[in-house]
Structures are given as C-alpha cells and as structure tokens.
N, C-alpha and C positions, 0 to 999 in steps of 0.2 A: 897647365895654369889654366884656370878660367879668367877669362878678359872680366877683370873690374870696370863696370860702367863710370862713364864722366860724373854723373851724378845722379840723384835719388830721391824721388820725390813720395817723403810723407802723404799719407792717408788713412783712413778707412773705407771698408764696405761700404758700398750705396750711401754715400757720402757724393750729393749731385756740384755741391762746389770742385771738389775731386775730381770728378767726372769732364768738371770743366775745364780745371787746369789741363787733363791728359790730353786734350782738343785740342788747346793751345799749343803745348808742349809738340804733339804729330805735326801739326803744319808746321813745324822747325825739322825733322826728321834729327831730333837731339837723341841722343842715347842716355839713356835712366834706367835706372832699373826700382817698381817700388818696389816700399815696406808700408807694412799694414804694422799703424803701433798699437796699437786693441793686442801684438801680438811681443808685448813688450812693455814692464808698465815704468820702466825711465823713459820710454819713448813717448808714453803717454804721458805722462807727467808731464813732459818738455816740449811737447806739441798737443796737447790734447784740444785747446782753445786757437792752434796757429791754424791748423791744415787748411788747405794741402799746401807744404813749402817745401820748395824747390833747393836743396842743397848740393853743391860745389861741394865732390870729392876728394878734390887736390888742396881747396886753403881753405875748405870750413867755411868758404858766405852762404849764405841763406836766400833767397828770395822766398817771402812770405805773398799769399795773399791776401789784398785781388791784386792780379798783374796781367797786361793784356800783351798783347804780340808782343809791343815795340818794348816793355821793361825789358820782356825775358828775350829779347835779341839782345838787349845793351846788358843784361848778366851773363850770357851764355858767349857773349861774343860769337856769335853766329847768323 
C-alpha cells in the first residue's frame, strides 16, 4: 500500500507564490504531496484564489498563503 503524505500542497504550474511556499516547506523537510488544482474542477473552484494552500491530511486543517517558516512550524508542529 502506498504511503500517504501527511500534507498536501494545492498549487498550479508556473505559480511563483506556490514556488515560494515549496521553498519554505523544503526548509523543514515536511512530508507533502503536490496537487495541481487545474486537474480537478472542484479543487479549482475551492482553491483558485487561495493557492498555495497546505492541507493537513489527518485533521483537514489548512494553512493559506502567505505564510512564513515560523507559521509553518506552528501549523505542522515541526
């Protein structure tokens, strides 16, 4: 059975804010999966003006952009 990532980062290709979020996430070595919202109409509707958004897969909580490393640490507990 494939391992499910603890977090999902909702993004789109060529989104400079999404790239910034990924760079911050990388500094904390957080296990996350990327989900392009353009692949799904429901996700595009929900996250279209909010991306990047990091979602905790366990409890459904979400961290909207903009966030910094400190806010990310508080959100993830890392």
